[in-house]
N, C-alpha and C positions, 0 to 999 in steps of 0.2 A: 590962594596959594601961594605962600613966601617961598623970594630964591633963597639955599639952604647955603646958597657955594658963588664965590666969584665968578663962575662957570653960569648962572641961571641955571640949577641942577632945583626944580621942586620934587616935596613928597612925593605927587606921582611917577616923576621919573624916582626916585630909590627904591616906590612901592614895585612899579616895572620891571626892575634891573632885579631886586631880592626872589622874581617872583619866572627873572627871564624870559620875556616879552620883549623884549626894547629889540630896535634892529642892527643890525651890527654899531656904526656908525653915534648913535647916541646909546651904547654900553660902554663905548669907548670913549665916547666923552664926559659921562658919571665916572666913569673909571680914571678917570684922569681930574674928576673933581675930586674927589675920594681922595688920591695920593695928596691934594692940598690941603682940604678940608677936616677939621677936628671935628669940630661938631656933626655936621654930614655920618663919620664915619661914626660913631656914636648914634647916630640918628639909624643907621641901617642893622645898628648892633641892637637900639632895644628893637627891628619891627624881625628880624631875625630873632631873636627870645621872642617875642608874642606869638610869632607865625610858631614854632617850636610848642610852646602852653599853648597853642588852639588846635594841630594837631594833634598832640595829647589825650585834650579834656575830647575835641570831640573827630578824630582820627575814623573811628569806626562809621558812623555816616556819610562816611562818601565812600567806603563801599555799597551802599543802603544803592538802591533801584528807587529812578523818582517815579514819584508818586504818577499814577494812570491820569490824574486830573490837572497835577499841575505841570505836567508835560501837551495837555493838549491846550491850555492854558497858555502858553509859549507858543504853541504853535499858531495859534489863533491870534497874538498879539502879531507876530513877527505875519502872516497874514496879511491881517490889518498896517499894519505898517509900511508894506511894499502898495498893497494899494492906493496907499497915499503917496506912495510917489509916484507913482505915473500921471 
């Protein structure tokens, strides 16, 4: 991951910021970086447009239930991972 600003904000940081998944301190750091870095602001704008476009195209899929077979596979994988951590 390439650093985008002098404050070392990564693409992952920007995506998490957009998705409101950052802890408050990290969100503040990204916010400060965006104030200083035009390139980072441009990337955020592009990511937000992409997010909106994807929601237009596939938003209805988000409301569909997860297929039972897929849910079972995820549950099995989580159990296997938990066993491996013990």
